[in-house]
C-alpha positions in Angstrom: -10.3 -58.9 94.3 -7.1 -57.9 96.0 -6.3 -54.2 95.9 -2.9 -54.8 94.2 -4.7 -56.7 91.4 -7.3 -53.9 91.1 -4.5 -51.3 91.0 -2.9 -53.2 88.1 -6.1 -53.5 86.1 -7.0 -49.9 86.8 -3.5 -48.8 85.7 -4.0 -50.7 82.4 -7.4 -49.1 81.9 -6.3 -45.6 82.8 -3.1 -46.0 80.7 -0.9 -44.9 83.6 1.7 -46.7 85.9 0.5 -48.5 89.0 2.1 -45.8 91.2 -0.2 -43.2 89.7 -3.4 -45.1 90.6 -5.2 -43.6 93.6 -7.7 -45.8 95.4 -10.2 -44.3 97.9 -9.4 -45.9 101.3 -13.0 -45.4 102.4 -14.2 -47.8 99.7 -12.0 -50.8 100.3 -15.1 -53.2 100.5 -16.2 -52.1 97.0 -12.7 -53.1 95.7 -12.7 -56.4 97.5 -16.1 -57.2 96.1 -15.2 -56.4 92.5 -14.4 -59.4 90.4 -14.1 -58.3 86.8 -12.7 -55.5 84.7 -16.3 -54.2 84.3 -16.5 -53.7 88.1 -13.2 -51.8 88.1 -14.5 -49.7 85.2 -17.6 -48.9 87.3 -15.4 -47.9 90.2 -13.4 -45.6 87.9 -16.6 -44.0 86.8 -17.7 -43.5 90.4 -14.2 -41.9 91.1 -13.4 -44.5 93.7 -10.3 -45.2 91.6 -8.6 -42.3 89.9 -5.3 -41.5 88.1 -3.0 -39.1 90.0 -1.7 -36.2 87.9 1.7 -36.7 86.3 4.6 -35.2 88.2 6.8 -32.8 86.2 10.3 -31.7 86.7 10.6 -28.0 87.7 12.6 -26.0 85.2 13.6 -23.4 87.8 17.0 -25.0 88.6 17.8 -25.4 84.9 16.9 -21.8 84.2 19.1 -20.6 87.1 22.0 -22.7 85.8 21.7 -21.3 82.3 21.5 -17.7 83.7 24.7 -18.3 85.7 26.5 -19.8 82.6 25.5 -16.7 80.6 27.5 -14.7 83.1 30.5 -17.0 82.5 30.1 -18.7 85.9 30.2 -22.5 86.7 33.1 -22.9 84.3 35.9 -23.6 86.9 38.3 -26.6 86.7 35.9 -28.8 88.5 33.3 -28.3 85.8 35.6 -28.9 82.8 34.9 -32.1 81.0 37.1 -33.2 78.1 40.6 -32.1 77.2 41.5 -28.7 75.8 41.3 -30.0 72.2 38.2 -31.9 72.8 36.5 -28.7 73.9 37.9 -26.6 71.1 39.4 -28.9 68.4 42.5 -27.9 66.6 40.7 -28.2 63.2 38.0 -25.8 64.3 40.6 -23.3 65.5 42.5 -23.6 62.2 39.3 -23.1 60.2 38.4 -20.0 62.2 41.9 -18.5 61.8 42.3 -19.4 58.1 38.9 -17.9 57.2 39.6 -14.6 58.9 43.1 -14.3 57.4 41.8 -15.1 53.9 39.0 -12.6 54.4 41.5 -9.9 55.4 43.7 -10.8 52.5 40.8 -10.5 50.0 39.9 -7.0 51.5 43.5 -5.9 51.0 43.4 -7.0 47.4 40.0 -5.4 46.7 41.1 -2.1 48.3 44.2 -2.1 46.0 46.8 -2.3 48.7 48.2 -5.5 47.1 48.2 -6.8 43.6 47.3 -10.3 42.3 50.9 -11.5 42.5 51.3 -10.5 46.2 47.9 -11.8 47.0 48.9 -15.3 45.8 52.2 -15.1 47.7 50.5 -14.1 51.0 47.8 -16.7 50.4 50.5 -19.4 50.3 52.1 -18.0 53.4 48.8 -18.1 55.3 48.2 -21.7 54.1 51.6 -22.7 55.3 51.0 -21.2 58.7 53.8 -18.6 58.4 51.3 -15.8 59.2 49.2 -16.5 62.2 47.1 -13.4 62.7 45.4 -10.5 60.9 47.7 -8.0 62.6 50.8 -9.9 61.5 49.4 -10.0 57.9 48.7 -6.3 57.9 52.1 -5.5 59.3 53.8 -7.6 56.6 51.8 -5.9 53.8 52.6 -2.4 55.2 56.3 -3.3 55.5 56.2 -4.3 51.9 59.4 -5.5 50.3 61.6 -4.5 53.3 59.7 -6.9 55.7 60.0 -9.8 53.3 59.1 -13.3 54.6 61.6 -16.0 53.8 
């Protein structure tokens, strides 16, 4: 049997690819004399034909890259994929802002700095985008009626 055919049969038996089949070069006559799958099985038992160990990918480069990214490296313009709003969508930004503003407003209401009526008023201002930050909200509340939003 040709060595290519023996390699294919052995690969099938060992459940590996043909590239992982190792054939002892000193026993080429045994392979040429083999005619059946049983002969190939016997050669496998005698370790004339063996399966090479599977190659793995080293994780070292990956770990190094993750380590660098944790230090805010590898984030230059050449590494940027996607537009500004694909990387940080407008909706995500809005949700993040609105939640923090509403949280701050609720704290102000619970601490008694504003009453229910003012709470509703500022809630609407926040929803409408009139107030954009926590600092702006606190400033408006402290200013009271003199710093009225129109």
